[in-house]
C-alpha positions in Angstrom: -4.5 23.6 3.9 -0.8 22.3 4.9 -2.3 19.9 8.1 -5.2 18.5 5.7 -2.3 17.5 3.2 -0.5 15.7 5.8 -3.5 13.5 7.4 -4.2 12.8 3.5 -0.6 11.4 3.3 -0.2 10.0 6.8 -3.7 8.3 5.9 -2.3 6.4 2.4 1.0 5.7 4.5 -1.4 3.8 7.4 -3.6 2.0 4.5 0.3 0.3 2.0 1.2 -0.3 6.1 -1.7 -2.4 6.6 -2.2 -4.2 2.9 1.3 -5.1 3.5 0.8 -6.4 6.9 -3.3 -8.2 5.7 -1.5 -9.7 2.6 1.8 -11.1 4.2 -1.3 -12.8 7.2 -3.3 -13.9 4.7 -1.0 -15.1 1.9 1.6 -16.6 4.1 4.1 -14.9 2.4 6.9 -12.0 3.2 5.6 -8.3 2.0 7.1 -5.3 2.5 6.4 -1.1 1.5 9.1 0.2 -0.3 9.6 3.4 0.2 11.8 5.6 -2.8 12.7 9.1 -1.4 14.6 10.4 -4.5 11.4 9.7 -7.1 8.9 10.0 -4.7 6.9 7.6 -4.1 6.1 4.2 -2.0 4.8 0.9 -3.3 2.9 -2.6 -1.5 5.2 -5.2 -3.0 5.5 -9.2 -3.2 9.3 -10.7 -2.0 10.9 -10.5 -5.1 9.8 -6.4 -5.0 7.2 -6.3 -7.2 4.3 -4.4 -6.8 0.9 -6.1 -5.4 -2.6 -5.1 -6.5 -5.0 -2.6 -5.0 -7.5 -4.0 -3.6 -9.8 -1.1 -4.9 -8.4 0.5 -8.1 -7.1 -3.2 -9.4 -3.6 -1.2 -10.7 -0.1 -2.1 -9.1 0.4 -0.6 -5.2 1.9 2.5 -5.8 1.9 5.9 -4.3 3.4 8.8 -6.2 3.8 11.9 -3.9 4.1 13.9 -7.4 1.3 12.9 -9.1 -2.4 14.9 -9.7 -4.4 13.1 -7.5 -2.2 14.1 -4.8 -2.1 17.3 -2.7 -0.2 20.2 -3.4 3.6 19.9 -2.2 3.9 17.0 -0.3 7.1 14.4 0.1 8.2 11.7 1.7 11.3 13.0 3.4 12.5 10.3 5.3 12.1 6.3 6.1 14.0 4.7 7.4 13.7 1.2 9.6 16.1 -1.5 11.2 19.8 -1.6 12.0 20.9 -0.5 8.7 18.1 2.2 8.1 16.6 0.7 4.6 13.7 2.0 3.1 11.6 -0.9 3.5 9.1 -1.9 6.1 9.0 -5.2 5.8 6.5 -8.1 7.2 7.0 -11.8 7.5 4.4 -14.8 6.7 2.8 -14.1 9.9 2.3 -10.3 9.2 4.5 -9.3 11.8 6.3 -6.1 11.4 10.1 -7.7 11.3 11.6 -3.9 12.4 10.1 -0.4 13.9 11.4 3.0 11.6 10.5 6.2 11.2 9.4 8.2 8.9 9.5 11.6 7.8 7.0 13.5 5.7 6.3 17.2 4.6 4.7 20.1 2.4 6.0 22.7 0.8 9.0 22.1 2.8 8.0 23.6 5.7 5.1 22.0 7.4 6.3 18.4 8.9 5.4 15.4 10.7 7.5 12.3 12.2 6.2 9.5 12.5 7.5 6.0 14.8 6.5 2.4 13.2 5.4 0.5 15.7 6.3 -3.2 15.8 3.9 -4.8 17.5 1.0 -3.0 15.9 2.6 -1.6 12.5 0.8 1.6 13.5 2.1 4.9 12.9 2.6 7.4 15.9 3.1 10.6 15.9 6.2 11.8 17.5 6.6 15.8 18.5 8.2 17.7 17.2 10.3 20.5 19.5 12.2 23.7 18.3 
């Protein structure tokens, strides 16, 4: 179902945020989650904007929306953080999210979820969509 597809993508987004926060804290260095809406991917990157290693696959930590292992029809619609609305969730060397933001995902262009990203916890908090 579309809701299940959104659930799966939400988990992947939260995993990326958690990984960036944890690696920032553990290494004492800035890391970020970069959201690329036009090319439909997100990546956990270091200060040089190089993807870090995914601890499970040992490959670069990149989640592509249009990929065989992704549910069909999922899209990253919007990601904006800070006053400049950058598509970057940045964590300082202590693992603290520097700016809050919003993320919107959809499936098949119709079913959507909006999230506010809490700066204190770096968690995606669903924002109810009212018609």
